[in-house]
Structures are given as C-alpha cells and as structure tokens.
N, C-alpha and C positions, 0 to 999 in steps of 0.2 A: 831315194833311188840312186844314191850315189855308189851302191853295190852293183849297178848295172852299167855297162858301156853303152857307146852310142847307138847300138843296134839291138840291145836288149840281152846281152849275154852277161852272166855273173862274172865279174872281174876275178881273176885267179887269185890276187891278194886281198887280205881282210881289208875292208874300208870302213873308217868310223862313220856310222850312218845315223848316228843319234841326233836329233834336233829338238829345238823347243819352238812351239807355235806362238802366235800372238797371244792366244789366251792362256799361255803357260801350260799347255799340255806337252809332255815329253814324249817323242816318238822314238823308238830305236831301230825299226827297220821297216821294210815294207808291210809286214804283218801287224805293226803297230799302226801305220797309216790305215791300213784297211779297218782294222777293228775301230779306230777313232772315227771313220767315216761311217762306218755301219751302226755306231751307236751315239756317239754325241751329236754327230751332223747328218743323221739319216734323214731328217725332214728336209734339209737343204739340198741333199744329194737327189732325193726323190723329186722334189719340186723342179729342180734343174733338169733332172732328165725329162720330166713332162713337158717343161717349157721347150727344151730343145727338140723332143719328138714332134710336138705339135707344131712349132714353128717350121720345122723341115717338111712336114706333111703338107703344110699349107702353103708352103712357097713363100712365106714372109714372116715378118716379125710378129711377135705376139702383141695383142692389143689389149686395152682395158676390158673390152667386150668379151675376151676370151678368159678371163679371171674365174668366172663361175665354172667353166669346164675344167680348169687346172685344178680347182679345189676339189671338184668331183673325182678327178682322176688320181689325185693324192689319196683322198679317203677310200675309194676303191682298191687301189694298190695295196693299200694296209690290211685292208679286210680280205684281200684274196692272195696273202703270203707274198706281195711284191712280184708277182709274175708279169714280165713285160707284155704277154699276151692280152692281158687285161687292159692295159694301156693303149696297145694298137687298137684293139678292138672299139675303144672308147672313141678314138680319134677318127676312125673308119665311120662310125655311126653318127658322128657329131654333125650338127648343122653346119658349121664351120667348113668342114670337109666336102660334105656333100654339095654345098653351093658356093664352091670356089670361084670367084669372078673371074670373068674372061674365058672359061671353060664352057663349050658348048655342051647342051644335053644331049645325051645318046637316047635316041629313041629305039626300043625293043621291038 
C-alpha cells in the first residue's frame, strides 16, 4: 500500500511496493495482496467477514454459541459465489438476531 498517500491517491513517483509476508509469500503491489487474500487466505477473510458482520448486527462480541452459525455462513457463502447478500440474509433470519436481549418485541 506504499504506492498510495495518506488519503488514498497514487503517489506521483514510483515506490518500491514489494514485500515479504511472514509465511514467505512475496507481494509486489495491491494486486498481489488482493490475489493473495482471494486465494491463499480466502477462508480466513470470509470467516472474519462473517464474524464482523454478525458481531455488528448483534451489537455484541461473537460467542461460542455463535460458531455453528458462522460455520453455516461460511459454507453458504462458498456455495453461492460469495455474495454478501447471502450472509446478510442468514444473519437477519438467525435466532441470535431475532432474539436480541434487551429489545422489546414489536406486536403487529
């Protein structure tokens, strides 16, 4: 990301953006990072996305009891082309979301 300045503009001068990760993988630029995250670390990225989405939606940290839902979200995302709408729908339809503590039930 060295080729970008503090507000995200590409720097006018060429910058050496090569780096080596802890696992030995060499990256050349933002495209290399994107490819690395989309291939070698895809499962980690997808799981973290699900954890953050669920935690934000529930307004709390993820708990051990949420792990089965997270596993299902990761599986469903993979089976549906990693469309974020799949994850959002799963969160909204989940028991955890529908039964958030402290929220009064709305009678229709």
